[in-house]
N, C-alpha and C positions, 0 to 999 in steps of 0.2 A: 543074171544081172545085166544092166545096159552098158557096161564098160566103164561106168563112173569110177570104179576102183583103180583105173589107169591114171586118174587125175590125182596128183599129190600136191600137198601144200607143206613146204618146209621153209622156215624162216632163213635158212642158210643157203637156199637156192633161189635165185632171181628175186631176192627181197621178199620172199614169202608169197609170190604170185602163184596161182594154180599152174602147175606144169604137167607135162606128160611123163609118166613113169619115173619121176625123180630126175629126169634129164633137164638140161637148161633149154627146154622148149616150152615157153609159156603158152597157155591155151590161147591167149589173145593173139599171139603171132600166127598160130595156125588158122584161127578164125579170119585174120587179115588176109592170109593167102587165099582162103576160100572166097572171101568177099571180093578179092581182086580178080575173080573169075578163073583162077587156076583150077584145073580139074584135079580130082583125087589122084589120078594116074600121073599127072605132071608133078604134083607135090611129092608123091612117093618116089618117082624117078629122080628128082632133084635132091631128095633127102632120104636115102635108103635106110637110115636108122629108124625111120617112122614106119608104122604099120597101119593098114586100113582101119583096124580097131581103134587106133589112137585118134584118127579123124572123127570117127563115130563117137568116141568118148567125149571129144571136145564139143561136138554138136549137142550131145545129151547134157553136158555140163551147162552149156549156154541155155538150153531149154529149161533146165532146173532153175537157173537164176531168174529167168523171166517169169517163171511160174510162181515165184515168191517163196519157194521151198528153200531150205538150207542144204548145204553140202552134207551135213551130219544126218539129215532126214533121209537122204538117198542111200547112205551107207548101211 
């Protein structure tokens, strides 16, 4: 799999926004960090609870959304 299983959606966490592994880490926040030109290594150093696979999962999730497919289709 492409790591998409690391993305969770729970109405009780972050108002149901897609998050990383059920943590209070919305996908959009991690994408903002990447867009701000932080390197993966910088992100992981600043946030040790995250893993490289989480970053990749967020990018794959974003790719899924822009492709027009649904989250359910990827699972």
